[in-house]
N, C-alpha and C positions, 0 to 999 in steps of 0.2 A: 675583388669582391665589388659588387655593385649593389647599392641600395635603391630600391623602388618605392616611391611614396605616392599613394593615391590620395585624391582629394575631390571635393565637389559633390559628394553624396549628401543625402538630406531626405526630407519628407516632401512629398509632392501629391497633388490630387490626380486622379485618373485623367489622362488627357495632357498632362503637363509635361514639361521637358526639363532635363538636367544635363550638364556637361561635366563629365568626369575628366580628370587629368591625372596622368602618371608621370612623375618627374624622376629621373635617374640621376645618380650621384656623379656619373660621368657619361661620356658620349654614347649614344645608342646606335651610332652609324654601323658599328660592327654586328649588331644583332639583326639576323635576317628574319627573325620572327618576334614581333611584338604582339601581345595578345591580351584580350580581356576575358575573364572567366567570372562566373557568379555561383553562389552557393546559397540556396534557400534553406531555411530551417527544415531539418529532417530529410534533406535531399543531397545527392551527391554534387560535387563541383562540376560544372559544365562550361564548355567553350561558348562564348557569346560572339566574339569577333576576333579577327587577327589581320595583321597587315605585314607584308614582307618588306625587305629592304628596298625592293623595287617599286613598291607602292601597291602590289597586288593585295585585294582585300578578300575576306572570306567571312561569311555570317551564317549563324544558326538560322534555321528557317523561321523560328519563332520571333526574330527581330528584323528580318529582312525588310527594307522599306521604311523602317522606323529609326534604326540606329545607324551611325556612321562613325567608322574608325578612321583616324588620320594620325600622322606623326610628323613631328617637327624636329629633324635630326639636329639642327642648329641649336634648338632650345632643349635638347635632351627630353623631349616630352612626347607622350602619346595621349590622344584624346578619344573620348567616346561620347558622341553627341547622341542623346537619347530623347526622342520625340514620341508623342502619342503614347506615353507610359500607361502600363496597365498594372492592376494589382498583382498579377503573377510575375511581373518584373521585380518584386520585392525581393531582395537578396543582399548579401555582402558581395561587393564586386572587387575582383582581384585583377592586378596587372602582372604580366609575366614577360620575361625577356629571354630569348634563346638564340644561341649562335647559329643554330641550324633550323631549317624549316620544320615546323611543328614542335620544335624543341622548347623546353622551359627550364632554363638554367637558374633563373632568379625569380623571386616572387616578392610582391608587396604584401603589406599586412591587411590591406582591404579597406573599403569604404562602405558604409551601409546605405542602401537605397530603399526607401519605404514609400510604396504607392498606395495610398488609402484616402477615402473620402471621410 
């Protein structure tokens, strides 16, 4: 079993930035897929960004150019740098880890991001 703990959420004004972290209870080097999802009130959970073990990244069109996903295998942590935040980015953000590409074997409990003036 692996526990994933997200942190870094909070309230920010439009145009602001936040950096989310997802720390695993053990090494993430075996996970070929580390991803960030979000779920806004009344909406389905959606993929925001993902990163493979080799460092290949993928982003939803709505966050391209504003969000950056990265991973620190030595620190067992995945990051999501979010810049130029918009009110529509408001959601609970979840971290996931998968052994296979596009897989999600483990989930964190989420961290709330609120973008509002």
